[in-house]
C-alpha positions in Angstrom: 0.0 0.0 0.0 1.1 3.6 -0.6 -0.3 6.8 0.6 -0.5 10.2 -1.1 -1.8 13.6 -0.1 -3.5 15.9 -2.5 -4.9 19.4 -2.0 -8.3 20.3 -3.4 -9.7 23.5 -4.7 -12.6 23.8 -2.3 -10.6 26.1 0.0 -9.6 25.8 3.7 -13.1 24.7 4.6 -12.2 21.1 3.9 -9.0 19.2 4.5 -6.9 17.6 1.8 -7.5 14.2 0.3 -5.7 11.2 1.6 -5.1 8.5 -1.0 -4.5 4.8 -0.1 -3.4 2.6 -3.0 -3.7 -1.1 -2.7 -2.6 -3.9 -5.0 -6.0 -5.3 -5.9 -9.8 -5.0 -5.1 -9.6 -7.6 -2.3 -6.9 -5.8 -0.4 -8.7 -2.5 -1.2 -11.9 -3.9 0.4 -9.9 -5.2 3.4 -8.5 -1.7 4.0 -11.8 0.0 3.5 -13.6 -2.3 5.9 -10.9 -1.7 8.5 -11.4 2.1 8.1 -15.2 1.6 8.4 -14.7 -0.2 11.7 -12.1 2.2 13.0 -14.3 5.3 12.3 -17.4 3.8 13.7 -15.8 2.4 16.8 -14.0 5.8 17.5 -17.3 7.7 17.1 -19.1 5.3 19.5 -16.3 5.5 22.0 -16.7 9.3 22.0 -20.5 9.6 21.9 -21.9 6.2 22.5 -23.4 6.0 18.9 -22.4 6.5 15.3 -23.9 6.9 11.9 -23.0 5.7 8.4 -24.3 6.4 4.9 -23.9 3.4 2.6 -23.4 3.0 -1.1 -24.1 0.2 -3.6 -22.0 -1.2 -6.4 -19.5 -4.0 -6.4 -16.8 -2.1 -4.3 -19.3 -0.9 -1.7 -21.0 -4.3 -1.3 -17.6 -6.1 -1.1 -16.6 -3.7 1.7 -19.7 -4.6 3.6 -19.0 -8.3 3.2 -15.5 -7.7 4.7 -17.0 -5.8 7.6 -19.3 -8.8 8.3 -16.2 -11.0 8.4 -14.2 -8.7 10.7 -16.6 -6.4 12.6 -14.2 -5.4 15.3 -15.8 -3.8 18.3 -18.7 -2.1 16.6 -21.7 -1.7 18.8 -24.4 -2.6 16.3 -27.3 -1.6 18.5 -26.0 2.0 18.5 -25.3 2.3 14.8 -27.6 4.4 12.6 -27.6 3.5 8.9 -28.6 5.6 5.9 -28.1 5.3 2.1 -26.6 7.8 -0.3 -28.9 6.8 -3.1 -31.5 4.2 -4.2 -33.0 2.8 -7.3 -36.7 3.6 -7.4 -37.8 0.0 -7.9 -39.9 -2.5 -5.9 -38.6 -3.4 -2.5 -37.7 -7.0 -3.5 -35.9 -5.9 -6.7 -32.3 -7.2 -6.7 -31.1 -3.7 -7.9 -32.1 -2.2 -4.6 -29.0 -1.0 -2.7 -30.8 -1.7 0.6 -31.4 -5.3 -0.4 -27.8 -5.9 -1.4 -26.6 -4.3 1.8 -28.9 -6.5 3.9 -27.6 -9.6 2.1 -23.9 -8.6 2.5 -24.0 -7.3 6.1 -27.1 -5.8 7.7 -29.2 -8.9 8.0 -26.3 -10.7 9.8 -25.6 -8.3 12.6 -27.7 -7.2 15.6 -28.7 -3.8 14.4 -31.8 -2.1 15.9 -34.3 -2.1 13.1 -35.5 1.4 14.2 -32.0 2.6 13.4 -32.0 1.6 9.7 -33.4 4.2 7.3 -33.8 2.9 3.7 -35.1 5.1 0.9 -38.7 4.1 0.0 -39.2 1.7 -2.9 -41.5 2.2 -5.8 -44.1 -0.1 -4.3 -43.9 1.6 -1.0 -46.0 4.5 0.4 -44.9 7.0 -2.3 -46.0 6.8 -5.9 -43.3 9.1 -7.3 -39.5 9.4 -6.7 -40.2 13.1 -5.9 -42.4 12.1 -3.0 -39.9 9.5 -1.8 -37.1 12.1 -2.0 -39.1 14.6 0.0 -39.8 12.0 2.6 -36.1 10.9 2.8 -35.1 14.6 3.1 -37.2 14.8 6.2 -35.5 11.7 7.6 -32.0 13.1 6.9 -32.8 16.5 8.4 -34.3 14.9 11.5 -31.3 12.6 11.9 -28.8 15.4 11.5 -30.7 17.5 14.0 -30.7 14.7 16.6 -27.3 13.2 16.0 -25.2 15.8 14.3 -23.1 15.3 11.1 -22.9 11.8 9.7 -19.8 10.0 11.0 -18.9 8.2 7.8 -20.2 8.4 4.2 -19.0 5.6 1.9 -19.1 6.3 -1.9 -18.3 4.3 -4.9 -17.6 6.0 -8.2 -18.4 5.3 -11.8 -16.0 5.6 -14.8 -17.3 9.1 -15.6 -16.9 10.2 -12.0 -20.5 9.8 -10.7 -21.1 9.2 -7.0 -24.5 8.1 -5.5 -26.8 9.0 -8.4 -25.1 12.3 -9.1 -24.1 12.2 -12.7 -22.0 14.8 -14.6 -23.9 17.9 -15.8 -27.1 16.8 -14.2 -29.6 18.9 -12.2 -28.9 16.7 -9.2 -25.2 17.4 -9.1 -25.9 21.1 -9.4 -28.3 21.1 -6.4 -27.0 23.6 -3.8 -29.7 23.5 -1.1 -31.8 20.4 -1.0 -30.3 17.3 0.7 -32.3 14.7 -1.3 -33.7 14.8 -4.9 -35.3 12.6 -7.4 -33.4 11.6 -10.6 -34.8 10.7 -13.9 -33.2 9.4 -17.1 -30.0 8.2 -15.4 -27.4 7.2 -18.0 -27.0 4.0 -16.0 -30.0 1.7 -15.5 -32.3 1.7 -13.7 -33.1 5.2 -14.8 -35.3 6.5 -12.0 -33.6 7.0 -8.6 -33.5 9.0 -5.4 -30.2 10.4 -4.3 -28.5 12.5 -1.6 -26.8 15.6 -3.0 -23.4 17.2 -2.5 -24.8 19.5 0.3 -25.8 16.3 2.2 -22.5 14.6 1.6 -20.8 17.7 3.0 -22.6 17.0 6.3 -20.2 14.0 6.8 -17.3 14.1 9.2 -15.5 11.4 7.2 -15.9 10.6 3.5 -14.4 7.4 2.0 -14.4 6.8 -1.7 -13.8 3.1 -2.6 -12.8 2.7 -6.2 -11.3 -0.1 -8.3 -10.4 -0.6 -11.9 -8.5 0.9 -14.8 -11.6 2.3 -16.4 -11.9 4.7 -13.5 -8.4 6.0 -13.5 -9.0 9.1 -15.5 -11.9 10.1 -13.2 -9.9 9.4 -10.1 -7.1 11.7 -11.3 -9.4 14.4 -12.4 -11.3 14.4 -9.1 -8.2 14.4 -6.9 -6.6 17.1 -9.0 -9.5 19.5 -8.6 -11.9 19.0 -11.4 -15.3 20.8 -11.2 -17.9 18.6 -9.5 -20.2 19.5 -12.4 -17.7 17.6 -14.7 -16.6 15.0 -12.2 -19.1 14.7 -9.3 -16.6 12.8 -7.1 -14.5 15.9 -7.0 -17.2 17.4 -4.8 -17.3 14.5 -2.3 -15.4 15.9 0.7 -15.7 15.4 4.4 -15.5 17.9 7.2 -12.7 16.1 9.0 -11.3 13.8 6.3 -11.7 12.6 2.7 -10.0 9.3 2.0 -9.7 7.6 -1.4 -9.1 3.9 -1.0 -8.3 2.6 -4.5 -6.4 -0.2 -6.3 -3.4 0.1 -8.5 -5.3 0.2 -11.8 -7.6 3.0 -10.5 -4.5 4.9 -9.4 -2.6 4.5 -12.6 -3.1 8.0 -13.9 -2.2 9.4 -10.5 1.0 7.3 -10.5 1.9 8.6 -13.9 1.3 12.2 -12.7 3.7 11.6 -9.8 6.5 10.1 -11.8 
């Protein structure tokens, strides 16, 4: 593993990126899971509780599987769980991030069901993604009011730099006030979604981006080197106390070339 530091262009309000580079996706997932446990355990030691915002995708779900294998000293009964985005599909649809997270981790640990906050599915109480987004915004605002900033937000990233369901040059990535919005016509199926926005991500103490693969190398380099979030949404994913990129060698290849 190697570590790099990179400044960003968001000013002194946010700290610099930390970059951890690992040999392959398995070692990447091990390291990301270890950081997950460390951040949550530290928050619980300080306040007796902690909160995390989860992501989907292969890297995000592999991370959760690793946490299941090595949960450390997490106090599951005092962990509050949110999601960064969700596909607006029926509750049992395999595309649901919440379903994938349950299968990977959440159904296997003693979480308090009242502390799990999934985004409503399309066959739930809301008939449109706008209604589901409005309802989840109320949840997020209520949780932030009660518990303060989210301790850890986990994000994957697409090859064009999207995070959650914030795609380049979209109304969602340009949102500056609302914490949750509906998304239509996503370039990646399924096309209808509900997502947290960058203002919501910025209410996170620690942000961890977990990214693997050569196809994402250009977006990683652009984000770390200060691209506009409108062009590369991941560039806008920054935490109050830390922003950590946990990536594999192929995803870091453009960064390595830059450093040589």
